[in-house]
N, C-alpha and C positions, 0 to 999 in steps of 0.2 A: 605776820602775825601781830607782831608789836605794834605796827601801824595801824592795823584794825583794831586793836583794842584802845589805842590812843584816841582813834577817831570815834569809836563807841562812847568813851568818856566824854569827848567834847560834844557831841550829840546829845548827851544826857544833860550836859551842862548849859547847853543852848536852850533847853526846854525851859530853864529858869529865866534867861535873857528873854524868851518869847512871852513869859508871863508879865515881865517889867513892861515890855513894848505894849502889849494888851492893856496895861493899866497906865499907858501913856507916859510912863517914866523915861525921861530922856538918857539914852547910854551912847556916849561918845568913844570912849575908850575903855578897855579891860586892863586892869593891873594885876601883875602876877608877882610872887615873892616867893622865896623858899627855894629848895632844892630843885623841885620839878622844873622851875623856870630857868634853869641853866641850860636845858636842852632846847637848842636851836629848833630841831624838828617840832617838840611840843609847842613851842611859842607859835611856829607857823601854821600848824594844824588848827590853833586855836583861833589865829586870826583869819584862816580861810573859811572855818566853820561858822565863826559868828559874823563875818563881814564886817569886822571892826579892827582898828588897831589895837596891838596888844603891847602895852609897855611893862618893862621889866623894872621895878624899883630896886634902888641900891642897897636898902635895908634888907638884909636875909633872914631877920629873924621871925618874920611874918606875924604871926598870932600874938607874940609877945610885945612887938613893935605897935600892933594895933591896939593891945590892951593899955600900953602906956600912953598912945596918943588920947584914948578914950579916958584915962585917969586925968590926964592934963586938962581935957575939957571939963571933967567933973570938978577939978580943983580950981578953976576958973582961969588957968594959964591962957587957955584960947576960950574964944566966945562959942566956938562951933566946931564940930568934927571937920567940916569944909575948910575953915580957917587953918586948924590944925594941920591938915593934910597940906593945904598949899603954903604953909611956912617951913614944914619940916620934911615932908616926902620929896625925894628925887628920883627922877627918872634915869636909868641907867642907859636902856637902850628902847628900841622900838621895833616892832615886827608889823608891817603893813600886809593887808590881806592881798593875796594875788588875785586879780578878777577872773582869770581863767579857773584857777583851782577853787575860788568861792563860788563861782557858778556850779562847778561839779558837786561840790560839798553841799550846796542847795538843794540839788536833786538827791543826792545820797541821804541828807538829813528827811526829806520827805518818805523815802523808802524806810529808813529808821522808824520813823513816826507810825507807818503803817505796819510794819512788821512787829514791832514791840509789843503791842497789845495781843496780837495773834500768837506770839510766841508765849506770852504770859499764858494765855488759855490753855495751849499745849502743855505746857510745864504742869499747870494745876491738874489737868487731866492725868497726867503721867503719875503725878503724886498721889491722887486719888487710886489710880490703878495698883499703884506699887503698895498701898496701905492696904487695900482690899486681900492681898495675897496673905 
């Protein structure tokens, strides 16, 4: 059950990655930070669902660390966000997608994409029915 939840969340996040791909924004790796990134299973599921390497950064502060980098760019410590990341963000480890698992996840993602709107319609119909009572 837990794995199904993790895969569902990763499929939902992949929707965002697909938008970037449609916009022709190049994505070479995904970087994770924070408590969830400590889970080897979660990292591997994401690598397999996205079909991309997943890097775990050393800084565990996540949002606060990113805010500090943005502040540094704003204060002209670095010329750009890319420069700030290149200078201070360190990768602790990396998870590569497993080709067999990634192929399976691609198929499962297509099922997810087909089911999501259908289930939303059913939920809305059920809510209307409950409200009518």
